C-alpha positions, 0 to 999 in steps of 0.5 A: 744433421744432414737432413736438417741442413738440406731443408732450409736449402730447398726452401731458399731455392724455391724463393730464388725460382720465384724471383727469377720468373719476374725477370726477362731471363734467368740463369741456372748453373749446375755446378755444386759450388755455385749452388752452395754459394746461393744458400749463404756460404755453406760448406762445399760438401753440403750440396743441394739434392737436384733430384727433387726438382727435376725428373728422373731423366738424365741431367746434362750438367754444365749447361745454361737455360735461357727463357726469352719473352716474345719481341714486340711486333714490327710496324709492317706486321702491325699494319698488315694485321690492322688491314686484315682486321679492317677487311674482316670487319667490313665483310662482317658488316656487309653480311649482317646488313644483307641479313637485315635487308632479307629480314624485311621480305618477308617481314621478320621482327626478331631477325631485323632486331638481331641483324641490326644489333650485329650491324651496330657491333661491327660499326663499333668495331670499325670505330675502334680500329679507326681510333687505334690507327690514329693513335698508332700514327701519333706514336707507333713505338709506344706499347699499347696493351689494348690493341683491338687486333686479332692475328692476321690468320684469325682476321682472314678466317673471320673475313672468309666466314663473313663471305660465306654468310653473304653467299648463303644469303644470296643463295637463299635469295636466288633459291626463293627467286627460283621457287617464285619462277617455278610457281609462275611457270606452274600457273602459266602451265595451268592457264595454257592447259585451260586455254588448250581445253577451251580451244579443243571445245571450240574446235569441237563446236566448229566441227559440229557447226552446220547450216541448222545451228549457226547460232552457236557462234554468231550473234549481233553482239559479236558483229557489233564488237568487230565493227567497233574494232574496225572503226577504231583502226580506221580512225587511227589510220586516218589520223596518221594520213592527216598528219602526213598531209600536214607535214607535206603542206596540204590545205586540208580544207581544200582537200576535204572540199575535193571529196565533198564539195559545198559542205558547211562544217559546224566547226573548224577542223570538222573537215577531218570527217571527210577524210575519215569518210574517204578512208572508210567508204574506200575500205568498205567498197565491194563489201557486199561481194563474196570475193570483196571485188578484187577477184572478179574472175573467180567464180562465186562461192555459192556456185561451188558449194552449198549454202550451209558449207559456204557459211561454214567456210566463211566462219572458219576463215574468220576464226583462222584469220583472228588467231594469226598476226596480220603482219606475220601473215604477210611476211610468211605468205605474201601471195595469199588472198589477204595480201592481194586485198591489202594491195588492192585497197592501198592502191585505191586509197593512196593513189600514185600522185597522192603518194608522191606528194606525201613523200615529197619532203619525207624520208621513205624509210621512216614512213614506208609509203613507197610500197604498201608492204614496207615497214613503218607505223603508217604501214602497220596501221593500214594492215591492222585496219585492213585485217579488221575489215577483212574479218568483218567481211568474213563474219558478215557472210557467215550469217543467214541471211548475209549481213547487208551494208548501206550508206546514205546519199547527200541531201537525204533527210536525217532518220534516227532509225538508220542514222547517227550523227557523228558530230552530235557531241560537238555541234548543237543540232536539233534532231527531233524537232524544228521546221526543217529536218537536218540533211545528210552531208555525207556518210562517214561509216556505213550502216549494216542490217543483221537479220532484223537488227539495224546498226546505224550508219554514222553521217555528218549533217550539213548546214548547221552551226554550233552554239559556240559559232552562233554566239561568236557571230552575234558578237 
């Protein structure tokens, strides 16, 4: 009969356990008299066999077991978790946006779509956090089972992972830049090797150069090309000189008339050709001399070396000067022949009274006219012009026979064989027909004779008016 009593007691006990787990706490007393009361007032000797509910370990009687549910997080902890989740989401969005940017170059359609979806999901997460914060401010004590927050540590882990992804993208970008730079260096190294190879070939050709094979490097086209560079640099320097004269208050027409009096210019402003002629003819002065006229006491090279070696020496000087920077050459070697050439030509063009007049209302440091080798754009333009004229002189004496130079005197009839009108585009002048032939006013750029080839001199024709001026006069 004892077994028939214990079976309904155990069933009742499990029902009690099921009800107890639905509450916040429950109590269990180990005394046998309380167990008997729980099953409906049975006799005191009809007790519950607790060995069916517990393990074989020793049972401590007379104790109370209490199970406590976690308390609701306080406000400070909630705000800390919110901030951590916010920072983690922003970091994740930053990483996904960086992935989106890098997927465009090179273009990766699948990568762009994946990064876009990830970025949108993080924006949605930020929106959820915003709404949660607004609701929390309205009622911070209300329970909210749908709080979209991870724990503080989980948020930090997520933020660190996002930073790692961001750094990974940056490292990949830097590695790509390094690879690109390496490719550029490799390309430049190949170009350098090619240039060095070409220079070696040129050196070999120069070593083989003698009086019997000057055509290896010399040609009329080369001389004409260097002459064009001379003309461009002369124009640039003359323009700066005219600007200085204007700032100093000079009367340009009066100054041009002092160079070439009695010239009838085709258009107003053509007096600038007189200044160009003044500079050009001054720079080409003594061009036919081997020493360029500034070393009269030095014995001519023809008396020191043979004709072939003399030509080779001038050609080497032409090549060497063309491979260096003229300004650096003057700084590193101020006593070289080129420096003395610049000194001589500067004093010839910019006389002392002219220099003082130009410097009257200008700052010396800004223009550098107090000394020919000072700094400034005027000095740089002069050195560049002098360098090109110097190279043309060396090249002229490399030819056999030496290149000749000529200029046309005032009043000479115009000849299309030896002359070219420098103002032919701006003045309407009949050069081929008419009762009277055009007359030369002055030479602007001298002409040259290279072997049997004539390079025309550029002249300004006097006594003619342009069509525009004639129309204005008739009116």
